[in-house]
N, C-alpha and C positions, 0 to 999 in steps of 0.2 A: 504493500500500500504506500510505499515511499513516494511522496509528492503527488499522490492521487488526490482528487477533490471529492470529498464525501459530503453530501447534502442530507441533513437529517431534519425532518419535521417533528414537531412535538418534543424537541430536544431539551426543553426545560424540565421535563418530567423525570421521574425516578429511573425508569428503564432506559429511555432514550438518551438521557444524560450520561449514563454509564457506557452506552454504545458509542457516544461521541468521544468520550475520554479514551476509550479503548482503541478506536481507529486513529486518534491523534497520537497515541503512544506508539503506534506502528509506523508513524511518519507521514500520515495523511494530513492534508489541509482540510479542516472541517468547518462547514457552514452550519451554524447552530440556529435553526429556525424555530420560532415559537410565537404564539400570539401574545404571550406574556413577555414583554421586552426585558423586564428585570430578571426573570428566570433564565432567559437565553443568555443575557449578559453575564450572569453569575457562572454559568457553565463555561462560556468562552474564556472568562477571566481565569478560571481554575486551570483550564488547559494551557493557556499562555503562561501562567505562572509556573507550570511544571515543565516548561520548555517546548511545548507543542505549538501548533499553529491553528488558530481558530478565530472566527469572527461571528458575532451575533447579529441576527436580523429579525426584527419584529414583523411577523407575517401572518395574515389571516388566510389560511389555506382554502377557504370557501370563496375567496375573492380572486378571480383569475388575474385581474389587473394588478393586484398586490403581488401575486406570484411572479408575474412577468417583470415587475419592477425589481423584485428580489433577485430574479435570475440575472438581470442585467448587472446588478451590483455585484453579485457573486462572481460572475464571469470576469468583471473588471478587477475585483479584489484577489481572487484565488485562481481563476481559470475555469475551464469547462468541467462539468459534472462527470465523474467516472462511476460513482455509486450513489444511488438515491435510496434512502431509507424512509418509507412512508410511515412515520410513527404517530402522526396526529390522529387522535381519536378519543373516545370516551362515551360515557353514558349520561343520562339526564333523569332526574327524579320524576319528570312529567311522563316518562315512558316506562315507569317502574311500578309494579303492583305491590301491595303491602304483604300479601301472603302467598304461599306456594300453591294452595288449592282454593277454588271458589267455595265459599261457605265457612272458611276459617275466620270467623269474626267479621264477615262481610256485612253484618247487620249493625256493626258498631260505627259510631260517628267518627269521621276522619279516616276510615279505612278505605284504601283505594283498590278497587277490583279492576279486572280487565276492562269492564265497561266504563270505567272512569278515566282511563288513559287518555291523555290529551294529544290531539293530532299534531299540534305544533311541536310538542316534545319529541314525538316519534319521528317527525320530519327532520328535526334538528339532529337527532342521533344518527339517522341514515346519512344525512349530508356530512356530518363531521367524520364519520368513519369511511363511507364509500365514496361520496362525491369529492371529498378532500383528497383522497388517494388518486382518483381519476384526474382531477384538475392539475395536481402537482406533477403527475406523470406526463400529462400533455405538455407541460411547460419545460420540464427538464430532460425528458427522454431524447429529444432531438440531438442533444449534446453527445449522446452515447452511441448513436447509430454508426456502425462500422468500426467501433473502437473497443470492443470487448467490455461493454458496460454491464452493470448489474443494477437490478431493482429488487429491493427487499420490501415486502409488505408485512404489516403486523396484523395477523389474524388473532384467533383466540380459541380456547377450548369450546366456547359457545358455538363456534361454527360447526363443530362435530356433533355435539349434543347440547341443545339449548338448555340453559340453566333456568330454574324457576324465577319468576318475578320480573325478568328483564327481557321481554320479547323483542323490543326494538333493538337493543344492543346485540342480542343473539342473531337476529335476522341480518343486521348490518354487517357483522363479522362474517357470516356465511356468504354474503355478497362479496366481501373482500377476498375470501378464499376462491370463489368462483372467478372473480375478476383476475386474480393472479394466474389462473390457468389460461384464461382468455388472452391475457397479455403475453404470456409465454409463447403461445402459438403465433400470435400476431407478429412478434418480434423475432421469431425463431431464425429467420433468414437475414436478420439485420445486425447480428453481432451482440444482441442484448439478451442476457438470461434474466428471467423473472421468477423469483421464488418467495416463499413466505415462511415465517415462523408463527407457531400458535402457542403462546405462553399459557401455562396453567395458572396456578394461583401464586402471585407474588404480592408482597405488601407494598402498596404505593400510597401516595398522598390521596388519591381518588377513592381508594377502597378501605382505607384504614379505619374509618368510622363504622364501616359495615362489618369488619372482621374483629374489632376489639371494642370493648366498652370504654367509658371515660377513665377507668382505672387501669386500663391496659390488659384486662382479662379477655380471653377469647369469647366472642359472642356465640350464640347457639348456631348461627349460620356458619361461623368459622369452624365449630366442632364438626358439623356435617361435612364440610369441605375436607377437613383433615381425615375424617373417617373414610372418605372416598378416594383418598390419595394414598396408594400403597406405600410410598416412602414416608408418609406420616408427618410431613412438614410443608411449610411454604418454601417456594424457591427463593434463592438469592439472585439479585439482579445480574451479578457476574456470571451466573450459570447459563445465560443465554448466549454468551460470547463465542464459545467453541463452535456452536452450530452456525452462527453468523459468519465466523471466519472461514469455515468450510464452504458454505454456500457462495461466498464472494471471492473464493480463491479460483482464479481462472484456469489453474492447472488441475487442482484436486477435484473440482466440480465442473469441469469443462463440458460434460455431457448431461448435466443436471439442470433442468428447467421445468417450471410448472408444478413444483412440489410444495406441500405445506407440511412442515415438520413440527410435531408437538414437542414442547419442552415443559413437561407437566408432572414429573414424578410418578408416572404410571396412571394418572387419572383417567385418560382416555381408554386405557386397556382394562380397567377394572369394572366388573359387572356388579359389584356389591356383595357377592357371595363367593 
């Protein structure tokens, strides 16, 4: 990755900030993109302080004009994109039900059932996960045509088996996995390989309140997750790096495109019995 240009969206978050630092440590020049300018800046500052090369860009991945402006700035600052990591994504409470099953307290005030999910919340989740991946790829993929480029999308365990309560996020990540395969075929003769990783359960800023109570104890949902994970623990952010390095190695993975690899401690392999 020496002197390669790596563009990472959602790079202010827990997982993608680790990805950014890891590629910088390998000698890449890293463009740190996030809608949160302060978060992106903190990651870039950390990379530069450790002797790497990085620059932060505040970008809304749902605004193509914003992406085009960022692309122009990155090209001028660092060069053409060699690797794109589509890490921007997330969920929204408006697309989340309160319980696993209909009838579990659905008669109580304030409980949100499937019938109460808000269309704007579901629309936002699909846009943030699927449309942001599509638009960012439209803007940066031309840099890689004919240059052995790589695109990595971030899918999820939800794409294999939908989790309870979060139909919008599950459906959106399934779309990301499908889109990964579509792009892999589309770019197969253009020198670009397209793959995805599907992380299982990692503790991030976004899900911390779901997994732990205010005292730091595992929530009931957290206990169910761990019971369904054969390795019996949450993943550490650094544990996604080996798979990423393999997929983006143009020698080791030269014939690999269109795959979605779970990194989940066995969650997707476990039937529960």
